[in-house]
C-alpha positions as CSV (number, residue, x, y, z in Angstrom):
1,M,-28.0,-15.9,-5.9
2,S,-27.3,-13.0,-4.3
3,L,-24.0,-11.9,-2.0
4,K,-23.8,-9.0,0.3
5,V,-19.7,-8.0,0.5
6,Q,-18.7,-5.4,3.4
7,M,-15.3,-4.0,2.3
8,V,-13.8,-2.2,5.6
9,F,-10.6,-0.4,4.9
10,G,-8.9,2.7,7.3
11,T,-5.6,4.0,5.4
12,R,-4.6,5.4,2.3
13,P,-2.6,2.4,0.8
14,E,-5.7,0.1,1.7
15,A,-7.9,2.8,0.2
16,I,-5.9,2.4,-3.1
17,K,-5.3,-1.6,-3.0
18,M,-9.1,-1.8,-2.5
19,A,-10.1,1.0,-4.9
20,P,-10.4,-1.5,-8.1
21,L,-12.0,-4.1,-6.6
22,A,-14.7,-2.0,-5.1
23,R,-15.4,-0.7,-8.5
24,V,-15.4,-4.6,-9.9
25,L,-17.8,-5.7,-7.3
26,K,-19.7,-2.1,-7.4
27,H,-20.9,-3.4,-11.2
28,W,-20.8,-7.4,-10.6
29,P,-23.7,-9.2,-11.7
30,G,-25.4,-11.0,-7.9
31,V,-22.9,-8.7,-5.4
32,E,-24.2,-6.5,-2.9
33,L,-21.1,-4.0,-2.1
34,F,-21.1,-2.1,1.4
35,V,-18.2,-0.2,2.1
36,C,-17.5,0.9,5.3
37,S,-14.6,3.3,6.3
38,T,-12.9,3.6,9.9
39,G,-11.7,7.2,9.1
40,Q,-7.6,6.3,10.1
41,H,-6.5,8.9,7.3
42,R,-10.2,10.8,6.3
43,E,-9.0,13.7,4.0
44,M,-6.4,11.1,2.1
45,L,-8.8,8.8,1.9
46,R,-11.4,11.0,0.5
47,Q,-8.6,11.8,-2.2
48,V,-8.1,8.6,-3.4
49,L,-11.9,8.1,-3.6
50,A,-12.6,10.6,-5.8
51,A,-10.0,9.8,-7.7
52,F,-11.5,6.7,-8.5
53,E,-15.5,7.9,-8.5
54,L,-16.1,6.1,-5.1
55,G,-18.2,7.1,-1.9
56,V,-18.3,5.2,1.3
57,D,-21.7,3.7,2.7
58,E,-20.4,4.0,6.0
59,D,-17.6,6.3,7.9
60,L,-16.6,4.9,11.5
61,D,-14.9,8.6,12.5
62,L,-12.9,6.7,15.4
63,M,-9.5,8.2,15.5
64,T,-8.4,10.9,18.1
65,Q,-5.4,12.3,19.0
66,G,-2.5,10.7,20.6
67,Q,-4.3,7.6,19.9
68,T,-2.5,4.4,20.8
69,L,-2.6,1.4,18.8
70,N,-4.7,-0.3,22.2
71,G,-7.1,2.6,21.9
72,L,-7.4,2.2,17.7
73,A,-8.3,-1.4,18.5
74,Q,-10.7,-1.3,21.1
75,Q,-12.8,1.8,19.0
76,L,-12.5,-0.4,15.9
77,L,-13.7,-3.8,17.8
78,L,-17.3,-2.0,19.0
79,R,-17.6,-0.1,16.4
80,L,-17.2,-2.8,13.4
81,D,-19.3,-5.1,15.4
82,A,-22.3,-2.8,16.1
83,S,-21.7,-2.4,12.0
84,Y,-21.7,-5.7,11.4
85,A,-24.7,-6.1,13.4
86,R,-26.7,-3.2,11.3
87,V,-25.5,-4.3,8.0
88,Q,-25.2,-7.8,8.3
89,P,-23.1,-9.3,5.5
90,D,-22.1,-12.5,3.7
91,I,-18.4,-11.9,4.1
92,V,-16.5,-9.3,5.3
93,L,-13.3,-8.4,3.0
94,V,-10.2,-6.8,4.3
95,H,-6.6,-5.9,2.8
96,G,-3.0,-6.8,3.5
97,D,-1.6,-6.0,7.1
98,T,-3.3,-2.8,8.9
99,T,-4.9,-3.1,12.8
100,T,-8.0,-1.8,11.0
101,S,-7.7,-5.2,9.0
102,F,-7.0,-7.5,12.3
103,V,-9.7,-6.2,14.4
104,A,-12.5,-6.2,11.2
105,A,-11.0,-9.9,10.8
106,L,-11.5,-10.5,14.6
107,A,-15.0,-8.4,14.8
108,A,-16.2,-10.6,11.7
109,F,-15.1,-13.7,13.6
110,H,-16.3,-13.1,16.8
111,R,-20.4,-12.8,14.8
112,Q,-19.5,-15.7,12.5
113,I,-19.4,-14.2,10.0
114,A,-16.8,-15.1,6.8
115,I,-13.7,-13.1,5.7
116,G,-12.1,-12.4,2.8
117,H,-8.4,-11.4,3.0
118,V,-7.1,-10.0,0.5
119,E,-3.2,-9.3,-0.5
120,A,-3.1,-12.6,2.0
121,G,0.3,-14.5,2.7
122,L,2.9,-11.9,2.3
123,R,5.6,-12.9,5.7
124,T,9.0,-12.2,6.7
125,G,8.6,-14.5,9.5
126,N,9.6,-12.1,12.4
127,L,6.5,-10.9,14.2
128,R,8.6,-7.6,15.4
129,A,9.5,-6.8,11.4
130,P,8.0,-5.0,10.0
131,W,5.9,-4.0,13.7
132,P,3.3,-4.4,13.5
133,E,2.4,-5.1,10.2
134,E,3.6,-8.8,10.3
135,A,1.7,-9.7,13.1
136,N,-1.6,-8.4,11.7
137,R,-1.3,-10.2,8.7
138,T,-0.6,-13.6,9.8
139,L,-3.5,-13.5,12.8
140,T,-5.3,-12.0,9.9
141,G,-4.5,-15.2,8.0
142,V,-5.6,-17.3,11.0
143,L,-9.2,-16.3,11.1
144,A,-9.6,-15.6,7.4
145,D,-12.1,-18.3,5.5
146,L,-10.5,-17.5,1.7
147,H,-6.7,-15.6,0.7
148,F,-6.3,-14.3,-2.2
149,A,-2.8,-14.6,-2.7
150,P,-0.6,-12.3,-4.9
151,T,2.2,-14.7,-5.9
152,D,3.0,-18.1,-5.6
153,K,5.3,-17.8,-2.9
154,A,2.4,-16.3,-0.9
155,R,0.3,-19.2,-1.3
156,D,3.2,-21.6,-0.3
157,N,3.3,-19.6,3.0
158,L,0.3,-20.1,3.7
159,L,-0.1,-23.6,2.7
160,R,3.2,-24.2,5.6
161,E,0.7,-22.3,8.1
162,G,-2.0,-25.2,7.8
163,R,-4.2,-23.3,5.1
164,A,-6.8,-25.2,3.0
165,P,-5.4,-25.2,-0.7
166,A,-9.0,-24.5,-1.7
167,D,-9.3,-21.5,0.3
168,I,-6.1,-20.0,-1.4
169,E,-6.5,-18.3,-5.0
170,V,-4.2,-17.0,-6.6
171,T,-4.9,-13.5,-8.1
172,G,-2.2,-11.2,-8.6
173,N,-2.2,-8.0,-6.5
174,T,-5.2,-5.1,-6.5
175,V,-2.8,-2.6,-6.7
176,I,-1.5,-3.3,-9.8
177,D,-4.8,-2.9,-10.9
178,A,-5.3,0.5,-9.9
179,L,-1.4,1.7,-10.5
180,L,-2.0,0.7,-14.5
181,W,-5.2,1.8,-14.7
182,M,-4.5,5.0,-13.3
183,R,-0.8,5.7,-15.4
184,D,-2.7,5.6,-18.5
185,H,-5.6,7.3,-17.5
186,L,-3.2,9.9,-16.8
187,R,-1.4,9.3,-19.9
188,S,-4.3,9.1,-22.1
189,S,-5.9,12.5,-20.8
190,G,-2.5,14.2,-20.6
191,W,-2.7,14.8,-17.2
192,Q,-0.5,17.7,-15.4
193,P,0.0,19.1,-12.1
194,A,-2.2,22.0,-11.4
195,A,-0.8,25.4,-11.9
196,D,-1.4,26.0,-7.9
197,S,0.5,22.3,-7.1
198,P,3.6,22.5,-5.8
199,L,4.5,20.0,-8.3
200,A,4.4,22.1,-11.4
201,A,7.7,23.6,-10.4
202,L,9.4,20.5,-11.2
203,A,11.4,20.7,-13.8
204,A,10.7,18.4,-16.6
205,E,14.9,18.7,-17.8
206,Q,15.9,17.3,-14.0
207,R,16.4,13.9,-12.6
208,L,13.7,13.3,-9.8
209,V,14.7,11.1,-7.2
210,L,11.1,10.3,-5.4
211,I,11.0,9.3,-1.9
212,T,8.4,8.1,1.1
213,G,9.0,6.5,4.4
214,H,6.4,5.9,7.0
215,R,7.0,2.7,8.3
216,R,6.7,2.5,12.8
217,E,9.4,0.4,12.5
218,N,11.7,3.0,11.1
219,F,10.1,6.1,14.1
220,G,13.2,7.6,15.8
221,Q,16.3,6.9,14.7
222,G,15.4,5.4,11.6
223,F,13.8,8.5,9.6
224,E,17.1,10.6,11.4
225,Q,19.3,7.9,9.5
226,I,17.1,8.7,6.0
227,C,16.9,11.9,6.2
228,Q,21.4,12.4,7.0
229,A,21.5,10.4,4.0
230,L,19.1,12.4,1.9
231,A,20.8,15.5,3.1
232,E,24.3,14.4,1.8
233,L,22.6,13.3,-1.6
234,A,21.0,16.8,-1.8
235,G,24.4,18.4,-0.9
236,R,26.2,15.9,-3.3
237,Y,23.7,16.6,-6.7
238,P,22.8,19.8,-6.2
239,E,21.1,19.0,-10.4
240,V,19.2,16.2,-8.9
241,Q,15.5,17.1,-7.7
242,F,14.5,14.9,-4.7
243,V,10.6,15.1,-3.6
244,Y,9.4,13.7,-0.7
245,P,5.6,13.3,0.1
246,V,6.1,13.8,4.1
247,H,3.6,11.9,5.7
248,L,1.0,13.6,8.4
249,N,2.5,11.5,11.4
250,P,4.5,13.7,13.7
251,Q,7.2,11.3,13.7
252,V,7.7,11.4,10.7
253,Q,7.5,15.3,9.9
254,G,9.7,16.1,12.6
255,P,13.1,14.6,11.6
256,V,11.9,15.0,7.8
257,R,11.5,18.9,8.4
258,G,14.3,19.2,11.2
259,L,16.6,18.0,8.8
260,L,15.6,18.5,5.6
261,G,13.6,21.6,5.5
262,G,15.5,24.5,3.5
263,L,17.2,22.5,0.9
264,A,17.2,24.2,-2.0
265,N,16.6,20.7,-4.1
266,V,14.3,18.9,-1.5
267,H,11.0,19.3,-2.0
268,L,9.2,18.6,0.5
269,V,5.1,18.8,-0.1
270,A,2.2,17.2,1.6
271,P,1.0,14.0,1.1
272,Q,-0.2,13.7,-2.5
273,G,-3.5,12.5,-4.1
274,Y,-3.4,9.1,-5.8
275,P,-3.2,10.4,-9.2
276,H,-0.7,12.9,-8.5
277,F,1.2,10.1,-6.8
278,V,1.2,7.8,-9.3
279,W,2.3,10.7,-12.0
280,L,5.3,11.6,-9.8
281,M,6.4,7.7,-9.4
282,D,5.9,7.8,-13.6
283,R,8.1,10.9,-14.0
284,A,11.0,9.4,-11.5
285,Y,14.2,8.8,-12.5
286,L,14.3,6.4,-9.3
287,I,12.2,6.0,-5.9
288,L,13.6,5.7,-2.3
289,T,10.8,4.5,0.2
290,D,9.8,1.7,2.9
291,S,6.6,1.1,1.5
292,G,4.7,-2.5,1.1
293,G,2.8,-0.7,-1.7
294,V,5.5,1.3,-3.5
295,Q,7.6,-2.1,-3.7
296,E,5.1,-3.7,-6.0
297,E,4.4,-0.3,-8.1
298,A,7.7,0.7,-8.6
299,P,9.0,-2.4,-10.6
300,A,5.7,-2.1,-12.4
301,L,6.7,0.8,-13.9
302,G,10.3,0.1,-14.9
303,K,12.0,2.1,-11.8
304,P,15.1,1.1,-10.3
305,L,14.0,1.1,-6.0
306,L,15.8,1.3,-3.2
307,V,14.2,-0.4,-0.3
308,L,14.8,2.0,3.1
309,R,14.1,-1.3,5.5
310,E,16.0,-4.2,6.4
311,V,13.9,-7.4,5.8
312,T,10.8,-7.4,3.0
313,E,7.6,-9.0,2.9
314,R,7.7,-9.7,-0.9
315,P,10.5,-11.4,-1.6
316,S,9.4,-12.0,-5.2
317,V,10.2,-8.3,-6.0
318,L,14.2,-8.5,-5.7
319,E,13.9,-11.8,-7.9
320,G,14.0,-9.4,-10.9
321,G,16.5,-7.3,-10.0
322,T,15.4,-4.2,-9.9
323,V,14.7,-3.6,-6.3
324,R,17.4,-3.1,-3.6
325,L,17.0,-3.6,0.0
326,V,19.4,-1.1,1.1
327,G,17.6,-0.4,5.2
328,T,18.7,2.8,7.4
329,D,22.1,3.4,7.3
330,P,23.2,6.7,6.1
331,A,26.3,5.1,4.0
332,R,24.4,2.5,2.5
333,I,22.1,4.7,1.1
334,V,24.3,7.0,0.1
335,A,26.4,4.8,-1.7
336,Q,23.8,2.6,-3.4
337,T,22.0,6.0,-4.8
338,A,25.2,7.3,-6.6
339,R,25.8,4.1,-8.2
340,L,22.3,4.7,-10.0
341,L,22.7,8.6,-10.0
342,D,26.4,7.8,-11.3
343,D,26.3,4.7,-13.4
344,A,24.4,4.4,-16.7
345,E,24.9,1.0,-17.1
346,A,23.9,-0.2,-13.3
347,Y,20.9,2.5,-13.9
348,R,20.0,0.6,-17.0
349,A,20.5,-2.6,-15.4
350,M,17.6,-1.5,-12.9
351,N,15.4,0.6,-15.0
352,R,13.2,-2.2,-16.7
353,V,9.6,-3.1,-16.2
354,F,9.3,-6.5,-13.4
355,S,6.0,-7.1,-12.0
356,P,5.7,-10.4,-9.9
357,Y,2.3,-9.4,-8.4
358,G,0.2,-9.5,-11.9
359,D,-1.7,-8.2,-15.0
360,G,-3.7,-5.5,-13.5
361,H,-6.9,-8.2,-13.2
362,A,-6.4,-9.6,-10.0
363,S,-10.2,-7.6,-8.7
364,E,-11.9,-10.0,-11.7
365,K,-10.1,-13.1,-10.6
366,I,-11.5,-12.2,-7.0
367,A,-15.1,-11.5,-7.9
368,Q,-14.9,-14.5,-9.6
369,R,-13.9,-16.7,-6.6
370,L,-16.6,-14.5,-4.2
371,L,-19.2,-15.8,-6.6
372,R,-18.1,-19.0,-6.6
373,W,-17.4,-19.4,-2.6
374,A,-20.9,-18.2,-2.3
375,A,-22.8,-20.4,-4.5
376,T,-20.8,-23.3,-2.5
377,A,-21.3,-21.9,0.8
378,K,-25.4,-21.1,0.3
379,T,-26.2,-24.9,-1.1
380,E,-24.5,-25.7,2.8
């Protein structure tokens, strides 16, 4: 029995989380994999795929300057429709909560192609928080035939929405597969940033606070407040290195460089390749982020994490006591960060591994479920 799978992704986080699954499916007996990139984060995608020794079979190359979400969705729908017509997959795999994922699922639905949703069932219960991600993942869940849920809580969300139990598989999250593979590879090889990398200048003996931020919900005032807090922290702790790989979006670049540029112990660096970013997380003393993926990665590495959002669709990470929601209020960010930098006991309480999102073998579980589905679907 053969199964033709078309995998669709467009952003760097999607690529990171789909890469370990692509590596597994490429070598899984009976599976033919076709990888399609929509090209949203082209340069960053290229770095991720190179790190995992992968390539793409088709690049839709659809991003344009100043493109709106509706403009992106329009182009996605047209070009993916044509791609599906050429490839004729048995099933399309999409990931998570991006506009690419939802529109790729919609285009497949229109062609009566089965849809598998990786990282399914995450919910906040508020379609506007985070925006537009909560709507994207909820709508994708309505269309999907197979739901690969990272946790029991995610499965329960899907069951409450009426999804059939037989269509849900709890697998863990593929981001943990990617993270643990890369961390172990870096450690075993003794990998270090190249001499011309800005990361090579970081002092090994100084504590490092890693920051990431890119969510649309924080555009404008949210990012300004985050940067105000970081500037205050940098002044209060001159011996601490604050490292911020700055997303390329102008709405992130503007406030970050305007408010943090020129501070001696704040290192504003370009978005880092996946090996570099895993090295940074492994090296960090603590992490501040608004990223969904980092909420899963940091606890798995035992790193205390402060989440720069008011709500999270990953409530499981809060149960271990290693993650706290701090929002974008400057006073709150400063107080919680200072507590971890000043109070050794408070730090130790959060400095431990907690990984509710799997054991690093989610990709194999997804592949096995796909083959079981194919065996049933092709005999009906």
